[in-house]
N, C-alpha and C positions, 0 to 999 in steps of 0.2 A: 504493500500500500504506500502511496506517495505520502511524504511527511506532512504536506499541507492538508491532507484529508483525514487525518487521525482524529477520532472523536472519543475513544476510550483509552484511558491510561492506567497503568498499574504503578502505584508509588510504593516501593518496597523499602521499608525503613522510614519511620516517621518521627525522628528526632527533630532538632531545630531545622536542619536543611530539608529533610523530607516533608515536614509539615509546611514549610515555606513554599516548596514546590507544589504541594497539594493546593495551597491557596491560589497560586498562579493558575493551575489547571482549571480549578472551579471558576475563577474569574473570567477565564476564556471560554466558558460554556462547555467544558469537557466533563465526561463522566469518569469518576476516579474510584478505583478499588485500591484501598490502602492496606498495608500489612506491617505489623511490628509485634514481636513476641513479648516485649517488655510489659510488666504490670503497669496499668494505668495509661498505656500508650494511646488508647482511643480517646480518653478524656483529655490528655494533653493535646492531641491533634485537633480536636474540635475547639478547644479553648484557644489554640494558636490561630486557627483559621478565623475564628470570630474576632480576635484581637487585631489581626492583620487586615480584615475586611475594610475598615474605614480608610486605611492608607491606600488600599487598592482602588477604592471608590473615588479618591481624589485624583487618581491617574486617568481613569476612564469611567464612563457611566456604568453603574452596577445597581442591582436591586438592593433594597435596604438590608436584607439578610442574605448570608451565603445560601446557595441552593443545596440544602442538606440532603435532599432526596437523590442528588447526583453523587453522593459520597457513601461508599460502603466500606466497612472495616472488617479485616480478617486477621486472626492471629498467625495463621500459616501462610507463607508466601505463595505456595502452589494454588491455593483457593482464590487468591486475588488475581491470578493470571487469566481466569476464564473470560474470554472475549476481549482481552487486552490487545491493543494495536501498537502500543509503545510502552516500554518499561523504563522507569527511572529508579535506579537503585541508589539508596542513600544510607546504607548501613554504616556502622562505625568504621573509622579509617584504620583497618587492620587487614593486611594482605591475606592472611590465612582465612579470615572470616569472609572477606569478599570473594576470594577464589572459590570457597566451598558454596557460597550462596549463588554465585553466577552459574555454577555447575547445576545446582538444583533448579534454577529458573530455566536454564537451557534445556534441561531434560524433559520439560513438559510443554514448552512453547513451540508453536509452529516455527519452522526455520526462517521464515521471512520477517518475523517480528524482531525489531532491533532492541537490544538491551543497552541502556546508557548508564554508566556509573558516575556518580557525583564526586568521585574521589578527587581530592585536592592535590595529590602528589604521587600516588602510586602509578605504576606502569601497567597498562592494560595487557601487555605481552605476558606478564606474570599472572595476571588474574584470569586470563582466558584459557589457560593451559588445559584444564580439565573439561572444557566444554566440547560437546560433539559438533557444535556449529560456532566456532570461535569467530567466524567471519561477520557475525551480527553484533559482536560486542564492541563497544566504543566508549570512550570517556566523554561525559557531558558535564564538565565541571562548572557549576554556577558560582557566583560571588554572593557573599552573605550580606543581607538576606536576599535570597533569590526572588522574592516577590517585589523587591524594590530596585535591585541592581540588575540591569539588563544583560550584562556581559556573560557569555558562556563559552568556555574553551572546549572545542571538540578535537579529540585526539584518538587516532586509531592505534592498535597494537600491531605486532608483526603479522598476525593472521586476520586482521580486520579487513573486510571487503570494502571497496569503494562505495558500493550501494548503501551500506550501513552508515557511512560517514555522510553521504549526501542526504539520506533520509533524516538523520539527526539534525543536520543544518537546516533542512527545509521545515522540519517540525518546530524547532526553536524559533525560527523566523516567523512562522505562522502564528505563534502565540505571543508575539511582540518582543522576543528577545533579540539580542545582537550577537549571534554566534560568530566565533572566529575559528578557522581551521588551522590547527598547528600541524605542520607537515611531518615532523619527526618527534617521537616521544622522548622526553627527558624527565627525570624526577622533579616534581614540583611544577611541571608544565612551564608556562612563560611568565604570567603575571606574578605568581607567588615567588618565583626566582628573583624578579625585579624588586619585589617588596623586601625580600630577605636581604638583597644586596644593599638596599637603602637603609635598612635597620643596622646592618653590620657597619656601614660607613658612619652612620650617625653615632653609634656607640663608640667607635674608634675615635672620632673627633672629640667626643666628650671625655673619653679616658685620657687622651693626649693633651687635654687642656686647651684645645683650639677655640672652643666656645662653650657657653653655658647651655643647660637644657632649654632655658627660655629662648636663647638665640638660635637653637637648632629646632625651632618649632616649624618644621617644614610644611605642616598642614596649612599654615597661613598663606603660603604662596604657591603651593602645588595642589591642584584639584584632585578629587576622587580618591580611589583606594591607595594610590601612591603616597597620599598625605599621611598615612598611618605611620608616624615616626615616633619621636620621643615625647611629643605633646600628647594630651589626652590620657588614655589609659597607660601608655608607656611611662609617662613621667610619674606615675603613682606606684611603681614597683619598688616598694620598700622591702628590705630583707625580712622584716618581722611580719608585716601585714599582707604583702602581696607576693612574697617570694615564690609560693607554689604556682601561682598563675604565670609568673615570668618563666620559671623553670619549665613548665609545661609547654609554653610557646616555643622556647628554645629547643626543647627535645623534639617537638613536631617538625621544626625546620631542619634540624640535623638529620632526622629520619628521612625527610624528603630529599635532601641533598647534602651529604656530609662534606663533600669537597667544596661546595660553594661557601659554606660557613664553618669551615674547619676550626677557625680560631674564634668563632662567635661566642662559644661558651666562656672563654677566658675574658673577653670584653664584657660579657653580661655579668660576670661575677666580680668585676673590679669594684672595690669599695668606694672609689671616687665617684662612680656612677650612682651607687646607692645614696651617698651623701648629697650629691647634687640633686638627685631626684627628691629626697626628703625636703631639702630647702625649697625647691620649686613647689612641692606639694603644699607646704605651709603658706607660702606667698599667695598661691592661688586660692586657698581657703579664706585668707584674710580679705582678699578682694572679691570674694563671693563669685568667682568665675568658674567654679568647678563644673565641668561637663564631661560625661563619659563618651567615649568614641561611639558607643551604641546609639547615642542620641543624635549623632550626625548622619545616620543612615537615611 
């Protein structure tokens, strides 16, 4: 089926990314079968869609309430695939988990149905290994939150067919996204690698005493996702209160591409950065200018 004619979508995995995708699909008039085995997943999904709906309504005319009759929920992914014309997988970012899940989906879907993974950094060539029809598997990486940010990176694996890539590009375009085709897969794709490089250089400049956190507030002069630098959430990474979030971010980037940010961990652990971040945090509180990066989406 041509990507622009798809009317039924299976959303496999309904955490933050999967739920945001679901809101997009519903807003575009599609029928969605969602699946997630986590306890309380359906409640979270419906609450997320309801909360996202007003933002979507500001982008284009929509009914006052989400079309709940167009959304069905299943705990097992196989049951959500019945009648699906496109599959958007948004399971947790673990290669072993996604590899096994794609094999399960592939085993019951008609061969012509494309499976797109929302993975932000994994290689499709590794995830499609166990599939009988690896040619239909493709990366469809959205930017968070998918219901507000239009960019989608489309990347094929070694065994991905051209037809699946074209179908994914056509589908995302039809629902109002701005997909870009990345010709060759690399860990982290393209945009995340650029963002990681920006982070690394910003931390290096701070650690070397080139400028202060306040002066490396790149978001003031650079638009969009590239603006996620030391200002906003990054400047609030204190070792006591936000060390876990900082370490989690650094680990995720290192997993995506260890070579790109091989010395990132040392920069991120530099006590000069923590000290400057705490000072910046106090100044921002005094001036009542604290805003989280999430509020800028």
